[in-house]
N, CA, C and O atoms as a DFTB+ gen file, in Angstrom:
444 C
 N C O
     1  1      21.901      11.173      -4.297
     2  2      20.511      10.761      -4.223
     3  2      19.636      11.893      -4.755
     4  3      19.949      13.066      -4.555
     5  1      18.589      11.559      -5.403
     6  2      17.658      12.549      -5.922
     7  2      16.958      13.268      -4.781
     8  3      16.549      12.639      -3.806
     9  1      16.818      14.578      -4.898
    10  2      16.138      15.335      -3.842
    11  2      14.674      14.957      -3.742
    12  3      14.074      15.098      -2.676
    13  1      14.087      14.480      -4.829
    14  2      12.673      14.106      -4.835
    15  2      12.374      12.918      -3.925
    16  3      11.246      12.778      -3.452
    17  1      13.364      12.060      -3.671
    18  2      13.122      10.871      -2.851
    19  2      13.739      10.984      -1.464
    20  3      13.699      10.022      -0.697
    21  1      14.306      12.134      -1.126
    22  2      15.000      12.266       0.153
    23  2      14.074      12.098       1.356
    24  3      14.544      11.699       2.421
    25  1      12.774      12.387       1.229
    26  2      11.855      12.256       2.354
    27  2      11.164      10.913       2.454
    28  3      10.433      10.677       3.416
    29  1      11.369      10.026       1.497
    30  2      10.686       8.729       1.514
    31  2      11.325       7.790       2.520
    32  3      12.548       7.751       2.655
    33  1      10.504       7.043       3.218
    34  2      10.966       6.057       4.196
    35  2      11.342       4.774       3.457
    36  3      10.481       4.181       2.807
    37  1      12.612       4.321       3.535
    38  2      12.993       3.075       2.855
    39  2      12.407       1.855       3.560
    40  3      12.013       1.929       4.724
    41  1      12.353       0.749       2.854
    42  2      11.844      -0.492       3.437
    43  2      12.727      -0.947       4.595
    44  3      12.228      -1.497       5.576
    45  1      14.016      -0.724       4.488
    46  2      14.940      -1.000       5.583
    47  2      16.149      -0.087       5.431
    48  3      16.321       0.557       4.397
    49  1      16.980      -0.034       6.457
    50  2      18.132       0.867       6.412
    51  2      19.440       0.130       6.170
    52  3      20.500       0.754       6.186
    53  1      19.397      -1.160       5.950
    54  2      20.622      -1.919       5.733
    55  2      21.047      -1.856       4.277
    56  3      20.222      -1.728       3.373
    57  1      22.334      -1.946       4.076
    58  2      22.871      -1.987       2.719
    59  2      23.322      -3.414       2.467
    60  3      23.964      -4.023       3.323
    61  1      22.999      -3.944       1.325
    62  2      23.389      -5.305       1.025
    63  2      23.157      -5.639      -0.422
    64  3      22.678      -4.817      -1.204
    65  1      23.506      -6.864      -0.767
    66  2      23.319      -7.336      -2.133
    67  2      21.852      -7.644      -2.386
    68  3      21.096      -7.932      -1.458
    69  1      21.458      -7.581      -3.650
    70  2      20.105      -7.973      -4.027
    71  2      19.990      -9.479      -3.815
    72  3      20.799     -10.244      -4.340
    73  1      18.988      -9.905      -3.048
    74  2      18.823     -11.314      -2.747
    75  2      17.658     -11.937      -3.495
    76  3      17.493     -13.157      -3.490
    77  1      16.854     -11.109      -4.134
    78  2      15.689     -11.618      -4.845
    79  2      15.472     -10.783      -6.086
    80  3      15.355      -9.560      -6.007
    81  1      15.417     -11.435      -7.227
    82  2      15.097     -10.764      -8.474
    83  2      13.716     -11.235      -8.872
    84  3      13.512     -12.417      -9.150
    85  1      12.768     -10.317      -8.901
    86  2      11.370     -10.650      -9.113
    87  2      10.989     -10.396     -10.559
    88  3      11.152      -9.281     -11.055
    89  1      10.487     -11.409     -11.241
    90  2      10.054     -11.267     -12.626
    91  2       8.712     -10.571     -12.731
    92  3       7.946     -10.534     -11.768
    93  1       8.431     -10.020     -13.902
    94  2       7.180      -9.288     -14.115
    95  2       5.956     -10.180     -13.939
    96  3       4.874      -9.675     -13.639
    97  1       6.098     -11.494     -14.119
    98  2       4.951     -12.379     -13.950
    99  2       4.459     -12.400     -12.502
   100  3       3.301     -12.740     -12.256
   101  1       5.318     -12.042     -11.538
   102  2       4.921     -11.988     -10.136
   103  2       4.892     -10.568      -9.581
   104  3       4.383     -10.350      -8.482
   105  1       5.424      -9.610     -10.312
   106  2       5.532      -8.239      -9.830
   107  2       4.176      -7.683      -9.400
   108  3       4.063      -7.082      -8.332
   109  1       3.160      -7.878     -10.215
   110  2       1.825      -7.338      -9.907
   111  2       1.218      -7.979      -8.665
   112  3       0.348      -7.386      -8.028
   113  1       1.661      -9.171      -8.316
   114  2       1.146      -9.856      -7.130
   115  2       1.635      -9.213      -5.830
   116  3       0.972      -9.334      -4.799
   117  1       2.780      -8.536      -5.863
   118  2       3.344      -7.980      -4.634
   119  2       3.092      -6.483      -4.479
   120  3       3.343      -5.931      -3.408
   121  1       2.604      -5.819      -5.516
   122  2       2.359      -4.380      -5.473
   123  2       1.114      -4.084      -4.649
   124  3       0.106      -4.781      -4.762
   125  1       1.186      -3.049      -3.821
   126  2       0.067      -2.626      -2.987
   127  2      -0.180      -1.134      -3.224
   128  3       0.766      -0.360      -3.370
   129  1      -1.437      -0.742      -3.261
   130  2      -1.768       0.676      -3.348
   131  2      -1.486       1.297      -4.705
   132  3      -1.281       0.605      -5.702
   133  1      -1.482       2.612      -4.712
   134  2      -1.294       3.389      -5.928
   135  2       0.113       3.975      -5.943
   136  3       0.583       4.456      -4.911
   137  1       0.799       3.947      -7.087
   138  2       2.142       4.526      -7.139
   139  2       2.103       6.046      -6.966
   140  3       1.139       6.705      -7.354
   141  1       3.163       6.581      -6.379
   142  2       3.307       8.021      -6.197
   143  2       4.402       8.494      -7.147
   144  3       5.538       8.025      -7.073
   145  1       4.060       9.425      -8.040
   146  2       5.033       9.920      -9.015
   147  2       6.052      10.813      -8.308
   148  3       5.691      11.762      -7.611
   149  1       7.328      10.492      -8.501
   150  2       8.417      11.288      -7.948
   151  2       8.933      12.252      -9.016
   152  3       9.051      13.454      -8.782
   153  1       9.235      11.709     -10.178
   154  2       9.636      12.496     -11.340
   155  2       8.829      11.987     -12.524
   156  3       7.928      11.165     -12.359
   157  1       9.150      12.472     -13.711
   158  2       8.438      12.032     -14.913
   159  2       8.538      10.516     -15.105
   160  3       7.603       9.893     -15.608
   161  1       9.659       9.924     -14.710
   162  2       9.865       8.499     -14.969
   163  2      10.178       7.673     -13.726
   164  3      10.579       6.516     -13.856
   165  1      10.009       8.224     -12.529
   166  2      10.343       7.520     -11.297
   167  2       9.140       7.533     -10.355
   168  3       8.504       8.570     -10.167
   169  1       8.828       6.362      -9.756
   170  2       7.660       6.212      -8.897
   171  2       8.048       5.546      -7.584
   172  3       8.930       4.688      -7.550
   173  1       7.382       5.948      -6.502
   174  2       7.472       5.240      -5.224
   175  2       6.242       4.346      -5.145
   176  3       5.148       4.754      -5.534
   177  1       6.419       3.134      -4.644
   178  2       5.326       2.168      -4.637
   179  2       5.396       1.322      -3.376
   180  3       6.460       0.813      -3.025
   181  1       4.260       1.168      -2.689
   182  2       4.198       0.235      -1.558
   183  2       4.107      -1.172      -2.132
   184  3       3.472      -1.399      -3.162
   185  1       4.753      -2.110      -1.450
   186  2       4.727      -3.494      -1.909
   187  2       4.647      -4.426      -0.711
   188  3       4.734      -3.991       0.437
   189  1       4.482      -5.693      -0.989
   190  2       4.472      -6.727       0.033
   191  2       5.770      -6.703       0.839
   192  3       5.778      -7.068       2.014
   193  1       6.866      -6.274       0.212
   194  2       8.179      -6.270       0.847
   195  2       8.507      -4.960       1.556
   196  3       9.502      -4.892       2.277
   197  1       7.707      -3.929       1.371
   198  2       7.996      -2.598       1.899
   199  2       7.964      -1.594       0.753
   200  3       7.510      -1.918      -0.344
   201  1       8.445      -0.374       1.004
   202  2       8.465       0.649      -0.038
   203  2       9.552       0.349      -1.061
   204  3      10.672      -0.015      -0.702
   205  1       9.215       0.504      -2.333
   206  2      10.188       0.324      -3.402
   207  2      10.110       1.525      -4.333
   208  3       9.107       2.238      -4.362
   209  1      11.164       1.739      -5.083
   210  2      11.197       2.807      -6.074
   211  2      11.402       2.160      -7.426
   212  3      12.312       1.350      -7.605
   213  1      10.548       2.520      -8.385
   214  2      10.567       1.906      -9.710
   215  2      10.703       2.976     -10.777
   216  3      10.287       4.120     -10.592
   217  1      11.289       2.585     -11.888
   218  2      11.334       3.482     -13.031
   219  2      12.741       3.761     -13.497
   220  3      13.697       3.117     -13.065
   221  1      12.854       4.725     -14.382
   222  2      14.138       5.103     -14.959
   223  2      14.697       6.312     -14.225
   224  3      13.955       7.207     -13.821
   225  1      16.017       6.327     -14.058
   226  2      16.674       7.468     -13.439
   227  2      16.905       8.549     -14.483
   228  3      17.232       8.235     -15.628
   229  1      16.741       9.815     -14.114
   230  2      16.969      10.889     -15.081
   231  2      18.449      11.006     -15.438
   232  3      19.321      10.594     -14.673
   233  1      18.710      11.564     -16.592
   234  2      20.071      11.825     -17.073
   235  2      20.902      10.567     -17.269
   236  3      22.130      10.633     -17.224
   237  1      20.273       9.442     -17.482
   238  2      21.007       8.218     -17.777
   239  2      21.249       8.177     -19.278
   240  3      20.338       8.440     -20.063
   241  1      22.466       7.851     -19.677
   242  2      22.794       7.864     -21.098
   243  2      22.315       6.615     -21.814
   244  3      22.102       6.650     -23.026
   245  1      22.141       5.527     -21.108
   246  2      21.722       4.281     -21.735
   247  2      20.305       3.931     -21.302
   248  3      19.977       4.020     -20.119
   249  1      19.471       3.536     -22.247
   250  2      18.119       3.130     -21.892
   251  2      18.091       1.711     -21.342
   252  3      17.025       1.208     -20.986
   253  1      19.241       1.063     -21.267
   254  2      19.316      -0.289     -20.727
   255  2      19.664      -0.293     -19.240
   256  3      19.730      -1.360     -18.630
   257  1      19.883       0.866     -18.656
   258  2      20.221       0.955     -17.233
   259  2      18.965       0.824     -16.386
   260  3      17.891       1.287     -16.769
   261  1      19.112       0.198     -15.252
   262  2      17.991       0.087     -14.326
   263  2      18.517       0.162     -12.903
   264  3      19.710      -0.017     -12.655
   265  1      17.618       0.428     -11.980
   266  2      18.020       0.538     -10.581
   267  2      16.919      -0.002      -9.691
   268  3      15.737       0.076     -10.027
   269  1      17.316      -0.549      -8.556
   270  2      16.365      -1.010      -7.554
   271  2      16.872      -0.526      -6.207
   272  3      18.029      -0.756      -5.853
   273  1      16.012       0.142      -5.461
   274  2      16.393       0.663      -4.164
   275  2      15.709      -0.125      -3.064
   276  3      14.486      -0.259      -3.083
   277  1      16.435      -0.633      -2.136
   278  2      15.990      -1.256      -0.911
   279  2      14.726      -2.083      -0.972
   280  3      13.637      -1.557      -1.203
   281  1      14.871      -3.334      -0.771
   282  2      13.737      -4.231      -0.617
   283  2      13.965      -5.003       0.673
   284  3      15.039      -5.568       0.878
   285  1      12.968      -5.031       1.536
   286  2      13.073      -5.738       2.801
   287  2      12.227      -7.001       2.729
   288  3      11.069      -6.954       2.314
   289  1      12.803      -8.127       3.132
   290  2      12.098      -9.404       3.079
   291  2      11.979      -9.956       4.489
   292  3      12.967     -10.030       5.220
   293  1      10.773     -10.344       4.870
   294  2      10.559     -10.975       6.167
   295  2      11.224     -12.348       6.162
   296  3      11.281     -13.009       5.125
   297  1      11.730     -12.781       7.328
   298  2      12.417     -14.067       7.405
   299  2      11.527     -15.222       6.970
   300  3      11.974     -16.095       6.226
   301  1      10.258     -15.245       7.428
   302  2       9.398     -16.368       7.058
   303  2       9.078     -16.331       5.562
   304  3       8.971     -17.386       4.937
   305  1       8.923     -15.143       4.976
   306  2       8.711     -15.036       3.539
   307  2       9.953     -15.511       2.800
   308  3       9.857     -16.212       1.793
   309  1      11.114     -15.127       3.304
   310  2      12.368     -15.564       2.706
   311  2      12.450     -17.093       2.716
   312  3      12.880     -17.701       1.735
   313  1      12.040     -17.710       3.821
   314  2      12.060     -19.173       3.910
   315  2      11.076     -19.795       2.923
   316  3      11.388     -20.810       2.300
   317  1       9.882     -19.195       2.771
   318  2       8.907     -19.710       1.805
   319  2       9.458     -19.639       0.384
   320  3       9.286     -20.574      -0.399
   321  1      10.113     -18.540       0.053
   322  2      10.703     -18.407      -1.282
   323  2      11.821     -19.423      -1.491
   324  3      11.942     -20.009      -2.567
   325  1      12.637     -19.626      -0.459
   326  2      13.713     -20.614      -0.561
   327  2      13.117     -22.005      -0.805
   328  3      13.608     -22.763      -1.642
   329  1      12.049     -22.329      -0.059
   330  2      11.382     -23.619      -0.226
   331  2      10.814     -23.760      -1.630
   332  3      10.923     -24.822      -2.242
   333  1      10.203     -22.687      -2.146
   334  2       9.669     -22.712      -3.507
   335  2      10.762     -23.049      -4.513
   336  3      10.567     -23.901      -5.379
   337  1      11.907     -22.389      -4.405
   338  2      12.983     -22.638      -5.366
   339  2      13.586     -24.027      -5.172
   340  3      14.059     -24.631      -6.134
   341  1      13.576     -24.536      -3.956
   342  2      14.049     -25.901      -3.741
   343  2      13.122     -26.890      -4.438
   344  3      13.585     -27.861      -5.036
   345  1      11.812     -26.645      -4.364
   346  2      10.851     -27.513      -5.048
   347  2      11.053     -27.426      -6.552
   348  3      11.021     -28.442      -7.247
   349  1      11.263     -26.205      -7.059
   350  2      11.455     -25.999      -8.493
   351  2      12.697     -26.720      -9.012
   352  3      12.762     -27.095     -10.182
   353  1      13.682     -26.912      -8.134
   354  2      14.924     -27.534      -8.587
   355  2      14.969     -29.037      -8.316
   356  3      16.025     -29.652      -8.466
   357  1      13.847     -29.640      -7.922
   358  2      13.814     -31.086      -7.690
   359  2      14.200     -31.795      -8.986
   360  3      13.675     -31.490     -10.057
   361  1      15.099     -32.718      -8.873
   362  2      15.570     -33.446     -10.040
   363  2      16.795     -32.808     -10.673
   364  3      17.475     -33.445     -11.478
   365  1      17.085     -31.568     -10.325
   366  2      18.253     -30.869     -10.875
   367  2      19.460     -31.009      -9.962
   368  3      20.592     -30.826     -10.409
   369  1      19.244     -31.326      -8.709
   370  2      20.319     -31.409      -7.736
   371  2      20.647     -32.873      -7.479
   372  3      19.765     -33.658      -7.133
   373  1      21.900     -33.239      -7.646
   374  2      22.294     -34.636      -7.458
   375  2      22.819     -34.904      -6.050
   376  3      23.261     -36.016      -5.762
   377  1      22.777     -33.907      -5.170
   378  2      23.250     -34.082      -3.792
   379  2      22.347     -35.060      -3.047
   380  3      21.198     -35.281      -3.428
   381  1      22.885     -35.635      -1.984
   382  2      22.125     -36.581      -1.174
   383  2      20.922     -35.887      -0.542
   384  3      21.034     -34.771      -0.035
   385  1      19.766     -36.561      -0.577
   386  2      18.575     -36.039       0.081
   387  2      18.619     -36.397       1.557
   388  3      19.036     -37.494       1.928
   389  1      18.190     -35.474       2.386
   390  2      18.088     -35.761       3.811
   391  2      16.700     -36.343       4.086
   392  3      15.823     -36.314       3.223
   393  1      16.515     -36.865       5.284
   394  2      15.212     -37.401       5.668
   395  2      14.161     -36.295       5.601
   396  3      13.037     -36.528       5.158
   397  1      14.529     -35.096       6.039
   398  2      13.623     -33.943       5.999
   399  2      13.214     -33.637       4.559
   400  3      12.043     -33.370       4.290
   401  1      14.175     -33.673       3.632
   402  2      13.871     -33.414       2.219
   403  2      12.888     -34.443       1.677
   404  3      11.938     -34.088       0.981
   405  1      13.110     -35.712       1.992
   406  2      12.231     -36.775       1.501
   407  2      10.807     -36.604       2.012
   408  3       9.849     -36.775       1.259
   409  1      10.668     -36.265       3.295
   410  2       9.336     -36.050       3.867
   411  2       8.659     -34.850       3.213
   412  3       7.461     -34.887       2.929
   413  1       9.414     -33.800       2.977
   414  2       8.863     -32.604       2.346
   415  2       8.395     -32.911       0.926
   416  3       7.318     -32.468       0.525
   417  1       9.179     -33.654       0.168
   418  2       8.820     -34.002      -1.217
   419  2       7.564     -34.867      -1.234
   420  3       6.682     -34.658      -2.067
   421  1       7.472     -35.836      -0.323
   422  2       6.275     -36.680      -0.254
   423  2       5.039     -35.845       0.048
   424  3       3.991     -36.030      -0.571
   425  1       5.164     -34.910       1.014
   426  2       4.049     -34.035       1.356
   427  2       3.628     -33.199       0.151
   428  3       2.437     -33.048      -0.125
   429  1       4.608     -32.661      -0.561
   430  2       4.331     -31.826      -1.736
   431  2       3.629     -32.634      -2.825
   432  3       2.656     -32.160      -3.411
   433  1       4.106     -33.840      -3.101
   434  2       3.527     -34.663      -4.164
   435  2       2.119     -35.134      -3.818
   436  3       1.307     -35.353      -4.717
   437  1       1.817     -35.294      -2.530
   438  2       0.492     -35.746      -2.115
   439  2      -0.554     -34.633      -2.124
   440  3      -1.749     -34.919      -2.048
   441  1      -0.137     -33.391      -2.213
   442  2      -1.087     -32.259      -2.223
   443  2      -1.454     -31.838      -3.597
   444  3      -2.239     -30.905      -3.767
């Protein structure tokens, strides 16, 4: 780990797989505050999800390498995102709809 980030408080202390890949079209919506420069190319940034670290790692041989350190997602936010992607995939899934799904789709279409 870089010594420059050793004192930063992570968003959470659990280790796990990346569960959300956020595109640049939404990235600016979740950023909070002003970034703090750690190195020439690495920044710490507060976000809607907690503290994140952005940028390029030093001494990387490929400019195509990237890294993401710890993102914490609240359960209710996670559920909202899951619901969003379920709505986005309407018509793509041929599985049987449940009564709950039908009511949700009707509510969505009426709004």
